[in-house]
C-alpha positions as a printed NumPy array, in Angstrom:
array([[ 18.891,  27.396, -18.423],
       [ 20.028,  30.398, -16.419],
       [ 19.075,  30.24 , -12.754],
       [ 17.433,  33.227, -11.14 ],
       [ 18.819,  34.751,  -7.962],
       [ 15.965,  33.222,  -5.96 ],
       [ 16.715,  29.777,  -7.411],
       [ 20.395,  30.074,  -6.515],
       [ 19.394,  30.879,  -2.944],
       [ 16.699,  28.201,  -2.734],
       [ 18.913,  25.368,  -3.977],
       [ 22.285,  26.66 ,  -2.77 ],
       [ 22.802,  24.057,  -0.051],
       [ 22.642,  21.187,  -2.525],
       [ 24.271,  22.983,  -5.454],
       [ 27.513,  23.368,  -3.506],
       [ 27.877,  19.577,  -3.538],
       [ 30.579,  18.606,  -6.059],
       [ 28.357,  15.803,  -7.351],
       [ 25.574,  18.25 ,  -8.169],
       [ 26.432,  21.933,  -8.816],
       [ 24.645,  23.84 , -11.568],
       [ 24.644,  20.998, -14.087],
       [ 23.101,  18.598, -11.594],
       [ 20.446,  21.103, -10.58 ],
       [ 19.557,  21.523, -14.232],
       [ 19.053,  17.733, -14.482],
       [ 16.731,  17.894, -11.485],
       [ 14.775,  20.741, -13.083],
       [ 14.309,  18.674, -16.244],
       [ 13.368,  15.403, -14.499],
       [  9.882,  13.905, -14.675],
       [  9.06 ,  11.57 , -11.785],
       [  5.825,   9.647, -11.183],
       [  4.825,   8.666,  -7.647],
       [  2.318,   5.813,  -7.742],
       [  0.608,   6.005,  -4.357],
       [  0.44 ,   8.973,  -1.99 ],
       [  0.315,   7.096,   1.289],
       [  3.098,   6.579,   3.779],
       [  5.843,   6.016,   1.185],
       [  4.696,   8.609,  -1.335],
       [  4.248,  11.384,   1.226],
       [  7.889,  12.043,   2.197],
       [  9.007,  11.645,  -1.392],
       [  6.516,  14.218,  -2.633],
       [  7.875,  16.684,  -0.083],
       [ 11.597,  16.051,  -0.593],
       [ 11.524,  15.789,  -4.389],
       [  9.497,  18.988,  -4.621],
       [ 11.888,  20.775,  -2.266],
       [ 14.843,  19.576,  -4.362],
       [ 13.311,  21.181,  -7.442],
       [ 12.202,  18.179,  -9.517],
       [ 10.643,  19.873, -12.525],
       [  7.632,  17.604, -13.029],
       [  6.039,  15.448, -10.365],
       [  3.276,  13.073, -11.359],
       [  0.919,  11.997,  -8.572],
       [ -1.22 ,   8.899,  -9.089],
       [ -3.686,   7.77 ,  -6.429],
       [ -7.444,   7.255,  -6.518],
       [ -8.022,   7.42 ,  -2.755],
       [ -9.309,  10.152,  -0.46 ],
       [ -7.655,  11.343,   2.743],
       [ -9.08 ,   9.828,   5.919],
       [ -8.211,  10.2  ,   9.57 ],
       [ -6.255,   6.939,   9.814],
       [ -3.83 ,   8.225,   7.164],
       [ -2.531,  11.155,   9.181],
       [ -0.395,   9.069,  11.566],
       [  2.145,   8.455,   8.764],
       [  1.061,  10.163,   5.521],
       [  2.685,  13.485,   6.261],
       [  1.896,  15.197,   2.968],
       [ -1.759,  15.396,   4.076],
       [ -3.29 ,  17.36 ,   6.959],
       [ -6.451,  17.409,   9.03 ],
       [ -7.875,  20.1  ,   6.763],
       [ -7.525,  17.682,   3.815],
       [ -9.88 ,  15.008,   5.214],
       [-12.169,  13.806,   2.446],
       [-10.095,  15.417,  -0.312],
       [ -8.551,  13.41 ,  -3.155],
       [ -5.008,  12.555,  -2.122],
       [ -3.583,  13.909,  -5.373],
       [ -5.188,  17.304,  -4.719],
       [ -4.083,  17.363,  -1.078],
       [ -0.505,  16.537,  -2.089],
       [ -0.57 ,  19.054,  -4.924],
       [ -1.514,  21.844,  -2.509],
       [  1.298,  20.92 ,  -0.148],
       [  3.866,  20.647,  -2.951],
       [  3.001,  24.073,  -4.303],
       [  3.195,  25.501,  -0.785],
       [  6.762,  24.167,  -0.557],
       [  7.862,  24.937,  -4.096],
       [  5.504,  26.695,  -6.53 ],
       [  7.964,  26.116,  -9.393],
       [  7.208,  22.386,  -9.562],
       [  4.784,  21.274, -12.267],
       [  2.364,  18.82 , -10.665],
       [  0.399,  16.426, -12.837],
       [ -2.437,  14.707, -10.984],
       [ -3.89 ,  11.313, -11.856],
       [ -6.899,  10.744,  -9.585],
       [ -7.351,   7.125, -10.621],
       [ -6.114,   3.566, -10.188],
       [ -3.321,   2.228, -12.344],
       [ -4.704,  -0.412, -14.703],
       [ -3.501,  -2.51 , -17.61 ],
       [ -5.432,  -0.134, -19.867],
       [ -3.894,   3.159, -18.706],
       [ -0.447,   2.149, -17.406],
       [  1.58 ,   2.429, -20.605],
       [  0.049,   5.78 , -21.512],
       [  0.682,   7.295, -18.08 ],
       [  4.11 ,   5.812, -17.317],
       [  5.505,   6.721, -20.737],
       [  5.239,  10.424, -19.795],
       [  7.843,  10.107, -17.019],
       [ 11.559,   9.316, -16.662],
       [ 11.428,   7.484, -13.335],
       [  8.556,   5.523, -11.774],
       [  8.314,   5.134,  -7.988],
       [  6.364,   2.271,  -6.44 ],
       [  4.656,   3.58 ,  -3.29 ],
       [  1.766,   1.106,  -3.394],
       [  0.636,  -1.578,  -0.967],
       [ -0.839,  -4.263,  -3.229],
       [  0.609,  -6.952,  -5.441],
       [ -1.431,  -6.428,  -8.633],
       [ -0.164,  -2.829,  -8.842],
       [  3.431,  -3.902,  -8.208],
       [  3.475,  -6.529, -10.931],
       [  1.665,  -4.155, -13.285],
       [  4.188,  -1.358, -12.726],
       [  7.092,  -3.766, -13.056],
       [  5.961,  -5.182, -16.383],
       [  5.096,  -1.744, -17.777],
       [  8.492,  -0.339, -16.745],
       [ 10.338,  -3.283, -18.311],
       [  8.396,  -2.87 , -21.551],
       [  9.122,   0.881, -21.538],
       [ 12.762,   0.528, -20.433],
       [ 12.222,   2.745, -17.392],
       [ 13.634,   2.416, -13.847],
       [ 11.256,   1.409, -11.059],
       [ 12.187,   2.563,  -7.555],
       [ 10.58 ,   0.074,  -5.206],
       [  9.713,   0.357,  -1.526],
       [  7.642,  -1.74 ,   0.872],
       [  6.868,  -1.592,   4.605],
       [  5.504,  -3.937,   7.252],
       [  5.119,  -3.139,  10.966],
       [  8.698,  -2.078,  11.917],
       [ 10.452,  -3.353,   8.785],
       [ 10.961,  -2.014,   5.296],
       [ 12.829,  -2.634,   2.071],
       [ 13.946,  -0.638,  -0.944],
       [ 15.622,  -1.347,  -4.261],
       [ 15.76 ,  -0.197,  -7.884],
       [ 14.486,  -2.514, -10.606],
       [ 16.16 ,  -1.57 , -13.887],
       [ 16.756,  -4.354, -16.44 ],
       [ 17.804,  -1.74 , -19.024],
       [ 20.88 ,  -1.214, -16.793],
       [ 21.466,  -4.977, -16.417],
       [ 19.57 ,  -5.126, -13.132],
       [ 16.764,  -7.489, -12.147],
       [ 13.063,  -6.732, -12.214],
       [ 10.419,  -7.37 ,  -9.552],
       [  9.573, -10.743, -11.088],
       [ 13.187, -11.858, -10.765],
       [ 12.865, -11.39 ,  -7.002],
       [  9.232, -12.519,  -6.651],
       [  8.353, -14.804,  -9.598],
       [  4.885, -15.523,  -8.22 ],
       [  2.692, -13.513,  -5.829],
       [  1.763, -14.851,  -2.402],
       [ -1.608, -16.471,  -1.927],
       [ -4.436, -13.923,  -1.472],
       [ -4.911, -12.894,   2.136],
       [ -1.516, -14.189,   3.278],
       [  0.102, -10.739,   3.556],
       [ -1.748,  -8.204,   5.719],
       [ -1.968,  -4.505,   4.953],
       [ -1.036,  -1.696,   7.323],
       [ -4.66 ,  -1.547,   8.453],
       [ -4.511,  -5.18 ,   9.496],
       [ -1.008,  -5.553,  10.93 ],
       [ -0.114,  -1.986,  11.921],
       [  2.891,   0.124,  10.969],
       [  5.227,   2.415,  12.894],
       [  4.477,   5.914,  11.637],
       [  8.105,   6.905,  11.014],
       [  8.933,   3.705,   9.068],
       [  7.512,   4.884,   5.723],
       [  9.361,   8.154,   6.306],
       [ 12.651,   6.248,   6.504],
       [ 11.959,   3.966,   3.53 ],
       [ 10.374,   6.756,   1.494],
       [ 13.42 ,   8.956,   2.077],
       [ 15.657,   6.134,   0.841],
       [ 13.501,   5.883,  -2.274],
       [ 13.753,   9.655,  -2.822],
       [ 17.537,   9.375,  -2.502],
       [ 17.573,   6.664,  -5.178],
       [ 15.414,   8.827,  -7.443],
       [ 17.846,  11.718,  -7.025],
       [ 20.873,   9.53 ,  -7.78 ],
       [ 19.21 ,   8.213, -10.926],
       [ 18.456,  11.756, -12.067],
       [ 22.02 ,  12.891, -11.474],
       [ 23.695,   9.717, -12.707],
       [ 25.742,   9.873,  -9.515],
       [ 26.709,   7.407,  -6.825],
       [ 25.743,   3.743,  -6.755],
       [ 21.998,   3.177,  -7.068],
       [ 20.365,   0.154,  -5.448],
       [ 20.299,  -1.729,  -8.745],
       [ 20.761,  -5.416,  -7.973],
       [ 20.742,  -4.72 ,  -4.24 ],
       [ 17.822,  -5.043,  -1.843],
       [ 18.167,  -2.95 ,   1.308],
       [ 16.33 ,  -4.124,   4.432],
       [ 15.776,  -2.045,   7.54 ],
       [ 14.487,  -3.076,  10.963],
       [ 13.705,  -0.055,  13.099],
       [ 13.114,  -2.084,  16.26 ],
       [ 16.753,  -3.18 ,  16.253],
       [ 17.976,  -0.232,  14.131],
       [ 19.691,  -2.591,  11.725],
       [ 20.194,  -2.347,   7.969],
       [ 21.09 ,  -5.342,   5.821],
       [ 21.778,  -5.689,   2.111],
       [ 20.946,  -8.636,  -0.136],
       [ 22.346,  -9.068,  -3.631],
       [ 19.653,  -9.859,  -6.203],
       [ 20.418, -10.928,  -9.747],
       [ 18.559, -10.858, -12.998],
       [ 16.865, -14.148, -13.808],
       [ 17.686, -15.206, -17.397],
       [ 14.42 , -17.183, -17.395],
       [ 12.289, -14.265, -16.169],
       [  9.085, -14.146, -18.255],
       [  9.278, -10.372, -18.702],
       [ 12.984,  -9.333, -18.641],
       [ 14.688, -12.67 , -19.354],
       [ 16.502, -13.819, -22.466],
       [ 13.308, -15.162, -24.043],
       [ 10.449, -13.184, -22.473],
       [  6.961, -14.621, -22.774],
       [  5.194, -11.488, -21.494],
       [  5.232,  -8.846, -24.22 ],
       [  2.116,  -6.93 , -23.207],
       [  0.269,  -6.15 , -19.997],
       [ -2.008,  -8.84 , -18.591],
       [ -4.843,  -9.092, -16.053],
       [ -2.901,  -8.615, -12.812],
       [ -5.771,  -9.221, -10.419],
       [ -6.297, -12.602, -12.054],
       [ -2.526, -13.254, -11.983],
       [ -2.473, -12.541,  -8.233],
       [ -5.446, -14.815,  -7.65 ],
       [ -7.817, -12.047,  -6.612],
       [-11.482, -11.957,  -7.597],
       [-13.555,  -9.112,  -6.187],
       [-17.317,  -8.935,  -5.773],
       [-19.162,  -6.972,  -8.452],
       [-15.956,  -5.951, -10.214],
       [-14.892,  -3.478,  -7.519],
       [-11.28 ,  -2.32 ,  -7.288],
       [ -8.8  ,  -3.772,  -4.835],
       [ -7.654,  -1.986,  -1.747],
       [ -4.571,  -3.064,   0.186],
       [ -3.659,  -6.744,   0.108],
       [ -6.67 ,  -8.703,  -1.029],
       [ -9.443,  -6.436,   0.245],
       [-11.779,  -4.475,  -1.96 ],
       [-12.903,  -0.926,  -1.48 ],
       [-16.14 ,  -0.449,   0.452],
       [-17.933,  -3.248,   2.241],
       [-17.062,  -6.213,   0.031],
       [-14.51 ,  -8.989,   0.295],
       [-12.361, -11.21 ,  -1.844],
       [-13.876, -14.667,  -2.109],
       [-11.569, -17.441,  -0.921],
       [-13.099, -20.911,  -1.076],
       [-10.407, -22.303,   1.257],
       [-11.169, -19.781,   4.008],
       [-14.081, -19.623,   6.472],
       [-17.064, -17.834,   5.049],
       [-16.582, -14.08 ,   4.965],
       [-19.606, -12.245,   6.303],
       [-20.067,  -8.766,   4.873],
       [-21.355,  -6.04 ,   7.123],
       [-24.622,  -5.698,   5.214],
       [-25.173,  -9.441,   5.566],
       [-24.586,  -9.222,   9.297],
       [-27.1  ,  -6.392,   9.448],
       [-29.673,  -8.568,   7.679],
       [-29.052, -11.478,  10.053],
       [-29.43 ,  -9.248,  13.084],
       [-32.642,  -7.713,  11.763],
       [-33.963, -11.237,  11.243],
       [-33.016, -11.955,  14.874],
       [-30.938, -14.979,  13.962],
       [-29.336, -16.583,  17.062],
       [-25.726, -15.561,  16.431],
       [-22.868, -16.028,  18.888],
       [-20.268, -13.281,  18.645],
       [-16.615, -14.042,  19.366],
       [-14.509, -10.904,  19.849],
       [-10.791, -11.689,  19.405],
       [ -9.495,  -8.16 ,  19.97 ],
       [ -6.96 ,  -7.482,  22.675],
       [ -8.363,  -5.88 ,  25.823],
       [ -7.024,  -2.415,  25.026],
       [ -8.764,  -2.415,  21.613],
       [-12.253,  -3.15 ,  22.87 ],
       [-12.984,   0.457,  23.84 ],
       [-12.319,   1.709,  20.281],
       [-15.461,   0.203,  18.757],
       [-17.917,  -1.141,  21.356],
       [-19.792,  -4.169,  20.054],
       [-22.72 ,  -6.382,  20.996],
       [-22.542,  -8.92 ,  23.788],
       [-20.679, -12.145,  23.189],
       [-17.57 , -14.052,  24.168],
       [-14.211, -12.319,  24.381],
       [-11.025, -14.338,  23.835],
       [ -8.019, -12.321,  22.584],
       [ -6.487, -13.805,  19.453],
       [ -3.146, -14.02 ,  21.257],
       [ -4.742, -16.518,  23.68 ],
       [ -7.149, -18.332,  21.366],
       [ -4.732, -21.148,  20.499],
       [ -4.61 , -22.052,  24.196],
       [ -8.22 , -21.279,  25.144],
       [-10.298, -22.36 ,  22.118],
       [-11.602, -25.422,  23.97 ],
       [-13.703, -23.07 ,  26.11 ],
       [-15.889, -22.647,  23.013],
       [-16.677, -26.359,  22.679],
       [-20.147, -26.004,  24.326],
       [-21.012, -23.711,  21.372],
       [-19.531, -25.969,  18.688],
       [-22.777, -26.368,  16.756],
       [-23.82 , -22.713,  16.886],
       [-23.358, -20.092,  14.18 ],
       [-20.351, -18.095,  15.388],
       [-19.414, -14.655,  14.042],
       [-15.767, -13.884,  14.742],
       [-14.765, -10.229,  14.77 ],
       [-11.729,  -8.03 ,  15.41 ],
       [-10.754,  -4.478,  14.575],
       [-10.108,  -4.868,  10.844],
       [-10.998,  -8.478,   9.984],
       [ -7.532,  -9.971,   9.628],
       [ -7.011, -11.672,  13.001],
       [-10.647, -12.743,  13.079],
       [-10.143, -14.493,   9.745],
       [ -7.239, -16.465,  11.182],
       [ -9.28 , -17.171,  14.326],
       [-12.17 , -18.444,  12.206],
       [ -9.776, -20.645,  10.291],
       [ -8.47 , -22.072,  13.572],
       [-11.954, -22.885,  14.834],
       [-12.9  , -24.471,  11.515],
       [ -9.809, -26.691,  11.731],
       [-10.956, -27.752,  15.223],
       [-14.275, -29.022,  13.911],
       [-16.567, -26.021,  14.458],
       [-19.25 , -26.312,  11.799],
       [-20.565, -22.804,  11.145],
       [-17.938, -20.088,  11.624],
       [-18.277, -16.695,   9.945],
       [-15.622, -14.005,   9.742],
       [-16.756, -10.359,   9.831],
       [-14.899,  -8.949,   6.806],
       [-13.551,  -5.457,   7.343],
       [-13.949,  -5.887,  11.073],
       [-15.626,  -3.598,  13.542],
       [-14.24 ,  -0.536,  11.812],
       [-16.297,  -1.258,   8.68 ],
       [-19.286,  -2.341,  10.783],
       [-19.246,   0.959,  12.678],
       [-18.887,   2.969,   9.471],
       [-21.706,   0.999,   7.862],
       [-23.975,   1.638,  10.845],
       [-23.182,   5.363,  10.79 ],
       [-23.931,   5.627,   7.072],
       [-27.153,   3.621,   7.463],
       [-28.643,   6.017,  10.002],
       [-31.006,   8.44 ,   8.218],
       [-29.781,  12.01 ,   8.444],
       [-32.173,  14.544,   9.945],
       [-33.172,  17.34 ,   7.604],
       [-32.211,  20.824,   8.723]])
C-alpha cells in the first residue's frame, strides 16, 4: 500500500520510530481490533487506536450514554446523552480519523453471538466490568486462538495483562479458575473510581494492542501489571499457564461456550441481562438466598402506598445525603454502623428498610443487622439513585 502525502504527515511522528516505520504503519492499517465495552477502559483506547490508524475498529456495547459516564468515559460527550455508546464512539472516532472503518455492535456479548463476532477480528480487548463477559471472552478467544488484552479497575487501582495461550501464555481461567461469589465485588457505581484511572489502564491496554499488531517489544503475556495511583506504584506479577486449566490446559474439558451467568452463580429476575457485578439492568436484582431480602423500588412503592409502617435506615455518609433527599428515618453512616448498631435495638422487631446511594453499602449494613438478630431487614436494591429515577419515570407527563 502506498501512503498518501496526508497519511505521511498524519502518522509521521510514529513512523519515524525504528520499530515502526512504513512497514509497521501498514500493519496498523491492516489490523482489526474489537473493543468489548465502551466505558472507562474502552474510551481512551478507541481514541488512541483510531488516532494511530488502526484500519478496523469494532465497538461492542449495548448501553446508552448517561450523565454518570462522563466523569471517566472520555469518548462520549454531554451532547451524546441517551445515545447508544457505539454510535457516540463512532462519531468521535470519525472526527479524529475518518479513515478508520468502524463496525458497531449495539448488543451484549453472549454465548450465541461471541464466536461469530470475535472471529472477525485479530485482537480482542476486554473493557468490561462483569465476570460472565470476562469468562465468555476468555473461552471464545482460546477456542479461536486469538489474543485477549485484559484490563480491570477498582477505586484507585488497576491491572492489565495479555491472555494468549496460542503464544504459550496463560488464559483468564489460569489466573482466576472460579469467579467470586455474586455480590462480593462491587462495580464502579457502588465503590467509586478515580476518573483518570481507566485512562491510565486503558492506555496500557492500547499499548499492548499496538505491540501485538507490530510484533514488537515484550507484550504482557504471562505478566500481570498492577498500578496503584494513590501511591503511584506499579508492580508486576508473573502468571503461568495452568496445565490443568479446563479451557487451555493439556486436556481441556471446555470445548464450546457455556452458560456464563450460570457459571458465575448469577440468576436474574425475568431473564434480564446483567449490568456491572451482579446487578441487572433496570429495577431488578439478583436473588441471593444468603443475603437479606432485596427490596426492589417498585415493591417499596407498593409498601408505601399501602402505608405499611416501615422504618428507614439511611447509611449514607453526611455529604451524600443532599444528593438524593429521602423520607424521614434514622441516619447512621455505614462507616459508623459497626460501632453504633446497638442504637437500633429498640426497633429490633420492626420492618427496617436500609438504603444508601447505590445499594451496595446498604446490603452490607442489612447483612450486619441480620447477623445481630434483627428479624425483618430489607435492602433497597439499586439504592436511592434507582428510587429517584423510578419516581421520576412514574410521574405522569403533562401533555403539551
